[in-house]
Steps between C-alpha positions, in 0.01 A plus 500: 500500500530693824825505688500325837663706774801337666430332834558701817820417682445258788556642848709294738387389847649802684331744265162326535523493883688821572230652720572251779850386393683826572352550849583135571864562405515803731346306790738206445800736487398672823434161660848385405658811653295468821585129518872570471488768769302275736739212431804708591322638810402149608852365452659782701238475776547122526877548524457749785234306691700178491817671627616392850497862626133541402399167653687571827363855532143387440534214751639735767224754438227237528642375833577836663241591767546877444432463128199277565363758744536782244387324181286214629462147366497377226785706362572472128771649280389750238533440129763761415832400659767757419875473520795312368649156560824358370684183588798322349790284619676798661198600707214733440263762632131555548328836536126446530193704582205270573148636554316318779122511527309401811141549614599792728758687292752494218876543530825468307766246594852611403776242474869546429710183500845397382659164428878522504545159339662343806229241552363686804167579337339841485590788731203731556602860557145633481171325559240747617129556462401861430144578607283764336538735800881498465581259782747221430516148641837327469489128426872440548596281788849491640606165640605505865873512557678204650630550857862418402494705180576861594562605138142418400341728760216740425746791480694335216195451280428734216172685559206312346722214386497128578878476454775650722684810381830312479441138412873417503536488121792680344408754234 
């Protein structure tokens, strides 16, 4: 009687489908990495765009007649907001660079703000729109001084600041 050869070993699912399984693993791995990067980017961008300094700067830019004349309407913020924001119980800071895009031109809105944790809100030291030709439009407004308040005159204000140089607080 003739000897029967032993049966061939059975291949598992991955071995039978390896021509499309390996590329699928590579695509899924790359998709996971891209998804993580986009998730982190989205979280950081949402944190910056919901910050009070961002909201205030954008509102001032959209209302300023000089900015409207240069960029036109409608004016929209660009996708890539750069900078840093931090806030805790002791105060915080915001350093932002916001691209603005209008029908006439594009510009960059720079914001520097501090919160000293005293309940006074944010103090804006810089809020300026830099145009492509190098000109700058300041969006800071200084409140008018009271007639009886000689300490809060224009001379006592720090340049480009909404708060007086000496606000009467002891260091």
